[in-house]
Structure formats: C-alpha cells, structure tokens
C-alpha positions in Angstrom: 78.0 96.4 88.5 79.2 99.7 89.7 75.6 101.6 90.6 74.6 98.2 91.8 77.9 98.1 94.4 77.1 101.5 95.3 73.7 101.0 95.5 74.2 97.4 98.0 76.6 99.5 100.4 74.1 101.9 100.7 71.9 99.6 101.9 74.5 97.9 104.2 74.6 101.2 106.6 71.3 101.8 106.3 70.6 98.0 107.4 72.8 98.4 109.7 71.4 101.8 111.4 68.5 99.9 111.1 69.9 97.1 113.3 70.7 99.8 115.8 66.8 100.6 116.4 65.9 96.9 116.3 69.0 95.9 119.1 67.7 99.1 121.2 65.4 98.2 123.9 64.7 101.7 124.1 65.4 104.9 122.9 67.0 108.0 124.2 65.8 111.7 122.9 68.9 114.4 121.9 68.4 117.9 120.6 69.7 120.4 118.3 68.7 123.3 117.2 66.4 121.6 114.4 64.6 119.9 117.7 64.2 116.5 119.4 65.3 113.0 117.6 64.8 109.8 118.6 68.7 107.8 119.4 69.1 104.4 120.2 70.3 103.9 123.2 72.9 101.6 122.3 74.5 103.9 119.6 77.6 106.1 120.5 76.8 108.7 117.9 73.9 111.8 118.5 71.7 114.0 117.4 73.5 115.3 114.7 75.0 111.8 113.2 71.8 110.1 113.0 70.8 113.9 110.6 73.4 112.8 108.7 73.0 109.8 108.0 69.6 111.1 107.0 71.0 113.3 104.8 73.9 111.2 103.2 72.3 108.4 101.7 75.1 108.2 98.9 78.0 106.1 98.2 77.4 104.0 101.1 81.2 103.7 102.2 81.2 105.1 105.7 83.9 106.8 107.6 84.9 103.8 109.3 85.5 102.3 105.6 88.7 103.8 106.6 90.5 102.9 110.0 93.5 106.0 109.3 90.8 108.5 109.2 88.9 107.0 111.7 91.8 107.1 114.4 93.4 110.6 113.6 90.2 111.6 114.3 90.6 110.2 117.5 94.4 112.0 117.5 93.3 115.0 116.8 90.6 115.2 119.4 92.9 113.8 121.4 95.7 116.2 121.3 93.3 119.3 121.2 91.9 118.2 124.4 95.6 117.7 125.9 96.1 121.1 124.7 92.9 122.7 126.4 94.1 121.7 129.5 97.3 122.7 129.8 95.9 126.0 128.9 93.7 125.4 132.4 90.4 125.2 129.9 89.6 122.0 130.2 89.3 120.3 133.6 91.7 117.3 134.5 88.7 115.1 135.0 87.5 115.8 131.8 90.9 115.5 129.5 90.8 111.9 131.3 88.0 110.7 130.5 88.3 111.7 126.9 91.9 110.6 126.6 90.9 107.2 127.4 87.8 107.4 124.8 90.6 108.3 122.2 92.7 105.6 122.7 90.5 103.1 122.8 89.3 104.4 119.0 93.3 104.8 117.8 93.1 101.2 119.3 91.0 99.8 116.4 87.9 100.2 118.9 84.2 101.1 118.2 84.9 102.0 114.8 81.4 100.5 113.7 80.0 104.2 114.9 81.7 106.3 112.4 78.8 105.3 110.0 78.6 109.3 107.5 79.2 109.4 104.4 81.8 109.9 103.2 80.1 112.1 101.1 78.7 114.8 102.1 77.5 118.5 102.5 78.6 121.0 104.9 82.4 120.9 104.1 82.8 118.3 106.8 80.6 119.1 109.8 78.9 115.7 110.1 82.5 113.7 109.8 83.5 116.6 112.1 80.4 116.2 114.9 80.2 112.2 114.7 83.7 111.8 116.3 82.4 114.3 118.7 79.1 112.5 119.7 81.0 109.4 119.5 83.9 110.3 121.9 82.0 111.6 124.3 79.6 108.7 124.7 82.5 106.8 124.9 84.2 108.8 127.7 81.0 109.4 129.7 80.3 105.5 129.0 83.6 104.9 130.9 83.0 107.1 133.4 80.0 106.0 134.8 77.4 107.9 133.4 74.9 107.0 130.1 74.9 107.9 127.0 73.5 111.4 126.2 74.6 112.5 129.5 76.0 115.1 128.3 76.1 117.4 131.2 79.4 115.5 132.6 80.9 115.9 128.9 79.3 116.9 125.6 80.2 117.1 121.8 80.5 121.0 121.7 81.3 122.2 124.3 84.9 119.7 125.3 85.1 117.3 122.7 84.9 120.6 120.4 86.8 123.4 122.6 88.3 125.5 120.4 87.6 124.0 117.3 86.0 124.0 114.5 84.7 121.4 112.1 87.0 123.7 109.4 90.6 123.3 111.2 89.8 119.2 113.0 88.6 117.6 109.3 91.2 118.8 107.4 94.3 118.0 110.0 92.5 114.6 110.5 92.6 114.3 106.7 96.6 115.3 106.8 97.1 113.1 109.3 95.1 110.1 107.8 96.9 110.6 104.3 99.7 110.7 106.5 99.0 107.0 108.4 98.4 104.9 104.8 100.8 107.0 103.3 103.8 104.6 105.0 101.8 102.2 103.9 101.7 102.6 100.6 105.2 103.8 100.2 105.7 100.0 102.2 104.1 98.3 99.1 106.0 100.2 96.9 109.4 99.4 98.6 108.5 95.3 98.0 107.8 96.0 94.4 111.3 98.0 94.0 112.9 95.1 95.3 110.6 92.2 93.1 111.7 94.1 90.3 115.5 94.9 91.4 115.7 91.0 92.6 114.7 90.2 88.3 117.8 92.2 87.3 119.9 90.8 89.4 118.5 87.1 87.8 118.2 88.7 84.1 121.6 90.3 84.4 123.4 88.8 82.2 120.9 88.1 79.3 120.9 90.1 76.3 118.3 91.9 74.2 117.4 94.4 72.0 116.0 97.8 73.3 113.3 99.9 71.3 112.6 103.2 70.7 109.0 104.4 69.4 108.2 100.7 68.7 111.3 100.3 66.6 114.5 98.3 67.0 117.1 100.5 68.8 120.3 98.9 70.4 121.5 95.9 72.7 120.6 96.2 76.6 120.5 93.6 79.1 116.9 92.1 80.5 118.2 92.7 83.6 118.9 96.7 83.2 114.9 96.8 81.9 114.0 95.9 85.4 117.0 97.7 87.1 115.2 100.5 85.1 111.8 99.9 86.5 112.5 99.4 89.4 114.4 102.9 89.2 111.0 104.6 88.2 109.3 103.1 91.2 112.4 104.5 93.5 112.4 108.0 92.0 107.9 107.5 92.8 108.5 106.6 96.0 110.8 109.4 97.0 108.4 111.8 95.9 105.6 110.7 98.1 108.2 111.0 100.7 108.7 114.6 99.6 105.0 115.5 99.4 104.7 114.0 102.9 106.2 117.9 104.0 103.3 119.6 102.6 100.9 117.7 105.2 103.0 117.9 108.2 101.4 121.9 108.1 98.5 122.3 110.0 95.3 124.8 110.8 94.5 123.4 114.4 93.6 126.9 116.1 92.3 128.0 112.9 88.5 127.5 113.6 86.4 129.4 111.8 88.4 131.4 108.9 92.1 131.4 110.3 91.6 133.9 113.1 91.4 131.9 116.1 87.7 132.8 117.3 86.9 130.6 120.9 90.6 129.3 120.8 92.7 130.3 123.7 95.6 132.2 123.8 98.5 129.1 122.8 96.2 126.6 122.3 97.3 126.2 118.6 100.8 125.3 119.1 100.8 123.7 122.2 98.3 121.6 119.7 100.6 121.1 116.9 103.5 119.7 119.6 100.6 117.1 120.9 99.7 116.3 117.5 103.6 115.7 116.5 104.1 113.4 119.7 101.1 111.4 119.5 101.4 110.4 115.2 105.1 110.4 115.8 105.2 112.9 112.0 106.5 116.0 112.4 103.5 117.9 112.5 103.5 122.5 112.6 101.3 124.7 112.9 100.7 126.7 110.0 102.5 130.4 110.0 99.1 131.5 108.4 96.2 130.0 109.5 93.6 132.5 107.0 95.6 130.5 104.1 95.8 127.6 105.5 92.0 127.2 105.9 91.2 128.4 102.4 94.1 126.8 100.3 94.1 122.8 100.1 97.7 123.6 98.5 98.6 120.3 100.6 95.8 117.8 98.6 97.0 119.0 95.4 100.6 118.6 95.9 100.3 114.8 97.9 97.8 113.9 94.9 99.8 114.9 92.4 102.3 112.5 94.0 100.1 109.5 93.9 99.4 110.3 90.4 103.3 110.5 89.6 102.9 107.1 91.3 100.1 105.9 88.8 102.1 107.2 86.1 105.1 104.9 86.8 103.2 101.8 87.2 100.8 102.3 84.8 103.8 102.9 81.7 105.5 100.1 83.3 102.8 97.7 83.2 101.6 98.5 79.7 105.9 97.5 79.0 105.1 94.1 80.6 102.0 93.6 78.6 104.3 94.4 75.5 106.6 92.8 76.5 105.1 89.1 77.1 102.6 89.7 73.5 102.4 86.6 72.0 102.6 83.9 72.1 103.7 83.1 68.6 101.8 86.6 66.9 103.9 88.9 69.5 107.0 89.9 71.0 106.8 87.2 73.4 110.2 87.5 75.5 108.7 87.7 78.6 106.4 85.3 80.3 103.7 86.1 82.7 102.4 83.7 85.1 99.5 82.3 84.2 96.5 83.2 86.5 93.4 82.2 84.8 91.8 81.6 81.1 91.5 84.9 78.9 88.5 84.1 76.9 85.1 82.6 76.9 85.3 81.8 73.4 89.4 81.2 72.1 90.8 78.3 73.6 94.4 78.2 74.9 94.3 82.3 75.6 95.9 83.7 78.7 96.0 87.7 79.5 97.8 89.3 81.2 95.4 90.3 84.2 97.3 91.9 86.7 99.3 94.7 84.6 96.2 95.0 83.0 94.6 95.3 87.2 97.0 97.8 87.5 96.2 100.0 84.5 92.5 100.0 85.9 93.5 101.2 88.9 96.2 103.7 87.9 93.4 105.2 85.6 91.2 105.6 88.8 93.8 107.1 90.5 95.0 109.7 87.4 91.0 110.7 87.2 90.5 111.1 91.6 93.9 113.4 90.9 91.8 115.0 88.2 89.2 115.7 91.0 91.3 116.7 93.9 92.4 119.4 92.0 88.6 120.7 90.7 87.9 120.5 94.4 90.8 122.3 95.2 90.7 125.3 92.8 87.1 125.9 93.2 86.9 126.1 97.0 85.2 129.5 97.6 87.0 132.5 99.8 87.9 131.3 103.4 86.7 128.0 103.5 86.9 125.2 100.8 83.2 123.4 100.7 84.6 120.5 99.0 87.0 118.8 101.3 85.2 116.2 101.9 85.2 115.3 98.2 88.8 115.5 98.0 89.5 113.1 101.1 87.3 110.7 99.0 89.0 110.9 96.0 93.2 110.6 97.6 92.4 107.8 100.6 90.6 106.2 97.6 93.3 106.1 95.4 95.8 105.0 98.9 93.8 102.2 99.3 93.6 100.6 95.8 97.2 100.8 95.5 97.5 99.7 99.1 95.4 96.4 97.9 97.2 96.6 94.4 100.1 96.7 94.4 101.1 93.4 96.6 98.8 91.5 93.9 100.7 92.7 91.6 103.7 92.1 93.0 103.4 88.4 94.0 100.9 87.3 91.4 103.5 88.6 88.1 106.5 90.2 88.8 108.1 87.8 90.8 107.4 85.0 88.7 108.6 86.8 85.1 110.4 84.2 83.6 112.1 85.2 80.2 112.5 83.2 76.3 116.4 82.9 76.1 115.5 81.9 72.4 113.4 84.7 71.6 116.1 87.0 72.8 118.2 85.2 71.0 116.6 85.6 67.9 115.9 89.1 67.9 119.9 89.9 68.5 120.6 88.2 65.9 118.3 89.6 63.3 118.0 92.7 64.6 119.1 95.6 62.1 119.7 97.5 65.5 123.1 95.7 66.6 124.5 97.4 63.5 125.0 100.9 65.9 127.5 98.5 68.0 129.7 97.8 65.1 130.0 101.2 64.3 133.6 101.7 66.0 134.7 98.3 64.4 133.3 98.5 60.5 133.0 102.4 60.2 129.2 104.1 59.8 129.4 104.0 56.6 129.9 100.4 56.1 127.1 99.6 58.7 124.7 101.4 56.8 125.1 99.3 54.3 125.3 96.5 55.8 121.7 96.9 57.2 120.3 98.4 53.8 121.3 95.2 53.0 119.7 93.4 55.8 116.8 94.9 55.3 116.4 94.3 51.5 117.4 90.5 52.2 115.4 89.5 55.6 119.0 88.1 56.4 120.1 89.0 60.2 123.4 91.4 60.0 125.7 89.1 62.4 124.3 86.6 59.4 125.8 88.8 56.4 129.1 89.8 58.4 129.5 86.1 58.7 128.9 85.5 55.0 131.3 88.1 54.5 133.6 87.6 56.7 133.9 90.8 58.0 135.1 89.8 61.5 135.8 86.6 63.4 133.9 84.3 66.0 136.4 85.7 68.9 135.4 89.6 67.4 131.6 88.7 67.1 131.8 87.7 71.2 133.7 89.9 72.1 131.7 93.0 70.4 128.1 91.0 72.3 129.4 90.7 75.8 126.7 92.1 77.1 128.9 94.2 80.2 131.1 95.2 76.9 127.7 96.2 74.9 125.8 97.9 77.7 127.9 99.4 80.0 128.4 102.8 80.4 132.4 103.3 79.2 
C-alpha cells in the first residue's frame, strides 16, 4: 500500500508537470551549463528546476507539500535581498520587485510552482534553484516583464546574490521547522489541557496503582490523568528549549563558511532581517564553517520530537492497557467507540486512536534515527544529506500536527471511568495493605496479605471479618485525599 501511495504521488507530480506543458500555448527556451531546454511559458520555474523534475522522481512529495517550508524559502530570500540592498549591492528597483515576489509566496501564493521532490541529490541545490527561479519570474511578471527575461532580474545574480545552497538551504529548513514547531506545540498544549481536565473530573475516584504490571498502592484516577498531562508539559518544554538550536543560522557562509562572494556586513544584516521577518530571534552563528559542516541543530530538535513520541507512545499504551477487556482485561476506563473492531468477531471494539498514535510515534522515532545517521555521515565542510533530514523532521512535525488533535477529540475528551471496576480492585487488591502499615504494623499486614492471597479474599474483607478496624477507621483510611496526598 505504501509503495502504491508513493507511486500515485509521483504520478501526480508528473501529471501536474505535464499539464503545464499541455496548458501552455507556447514554450520559452532557457539554458544552463548543460545546454538549452524548453520550459512551458506558463511555468514560473526555470531550467534547473526542470532538470530536477526529470532527475528526482522519487517520493512524489514535492516542496509544496510543506507550505511552511515554501514560506521559509521566501523569508530567507527576502532577508538576503534586503541585506544585499543595505550593503549597496542590490539595486533598489530590483529589491522592490523581489520583495513583492517573496511576500506573495509568504502569503501563500504560487506554491504550486515549488515542485522539486523532497528527496534529491546535491545537498538541496535543486530546492534552492527552484526558489530562485520561481521568485525571479514572479518578480519579473510583477515588474511588467515576461518570464525568462533574466536580464532584468536573474535567478543566480539577484535571487542568489551573496548566497549558496549551503547557507540558504539549511537556514530555510531552520525557519520552516520553527514555523511548524509553534503549531505542533499548540496541539500538544491542547492535548495536555484535555488530560488535566480529565484529571480534575476524576480527582476523587480511588484506584489501584500498578508497578511492573502488579498491584502497588492506591492513587486516584485524577492523579493518573494529571500525570499524563504533566508528562506532555515536560515534552512541550523540551520542544521550546530545542528551538534555541534552530535560531542560529549560517547565512553569509556561502559555500563552506568562508563567506566567498558575500559582501562585508551582509551576513550580520541578513540575520537581523531574518529575525524581523520570521518573528524569531534568529542570530548569526559565531563559526560559519562549523555551522555549515555540522547538523547539531537538527539532531537536537529531532531529539525533542522523539522525546514527545516516546511520551505519547507510553501514554497511548497505558490507555490501551487500562481499557482492555471488557470482560477479560483491566477495563478501568472506557475509550470512545469509533468503529467495529473486527471483521470476524462480533461486538469487538478496538482502541484505534491510541493505536494510531503509537503508529505515528514509531515513525517519528524512526525518523530520528534517520536524522542521526544522515547527520553523522556528512563529509568535511558540507553535509550532502540535509534533504533526507528535512524530509524526516518535517514529516514528524506533520504527523504530530495531524494526529494529536484527532487523538484528543476522538479519544481523550470522551474517556469515562468504570467506577464499579476500580472499586472492586481497591476492595480486593492486596496492594491496599501498604496503607495499613502505620495502623496495624508490618508483621500483621504481611499476614493479612498472605492470607488474602491464599483464600482469594480481599484485604478489607479480612479486616472486617477479624474486626481489626472499625468502619469509621476504614473509611478514613480510604479517603482519597488522605490515602494519596503527599504529607
């Protein structure tokens, strides 16, 4: 199925590209170092994008699949153009046209022209040139010129002025991840709030806690759900802290970090402009050679996504266990019934939302492994594997952004407690004996625990039979606040 999906996506990109030719009443001719090539006259991309479309029909997932990624390219190019104008290198009239083009893309227009497959060789050169060509042709058209009239605004000389793919591409990824991180955090916050709301709702429902799958000591269902929420709060904090690594960018490094072709003062001004445009505290790396060679920022940020995945997977598995049953499982809680669970077993309803979340979490954890391997294998002054890093992290963000609200709305918000079940576990569990230690002493409670296991009776049942405690004493001992609150 996955192969079929990828094939269909690839065919969709090819079909879209072919449709541009079909819709075009004419073509224009562009050339690069490999020679001339026909481009549909209605296409905003140019010759290098066209070659990439032929060379990298891999996943069928084009740049436009991630809107924040497209916007990030436009933001970086806008910052670079303004910085180049400030140092006196880019002419004011060309800046004005480039600014309009970049803003249009930032506003969500022309995204259908960003067609290069996310998987590509060349360390992102094709993605960078796709942006350069599209923005140049938008600027030309907005200035009253025809697409391809590069004597007025040129993809390399103007849009890529003082730049290299090796500083533009990683910086664009940084910006894209930052833009989408805000959206992911917002969804995790809403999920955490849903767990905390359930925690308040279940605050006075006593249950048995478990360690290593065995009865432990009493707690409340509310404490359990607040615990889920607090785990997510910690994961949110990790996501926020990991942003700091993405703030550092290497614009002005150009090819390897020496700044060749960039004007003096350009790098510093570009960082200032990028911070204004993105609304994030972007700063220039203190060592551009290190920043161009290393992918530590991606490793650290991906680790925070993995941490969120591990947290969500643990919670999901706990919910599946707590809802197991209904007759032969734990069955302490009910998850909303969303669909029949079997094509052969009547009446079966599966925990599909926690299962879905687990599937996503496994993929995110796997993506983090991809980031790790790609980051460690880059050679010397440049890592050529940044494209797969971009794919892995953006996919993880996208999966969380789509799945977490479904998990919240279709599962967490509808959870209820099976009061009779949890009460029965409290009454029959040997684990309740720990709470009696201060009253009856360790030796007596040990005897009670042994007898309860041998006779299959509950601890409270034996206490009542032996009249070891009065009903008032039992009631006081089992008060949720007294039993579960840290003194």
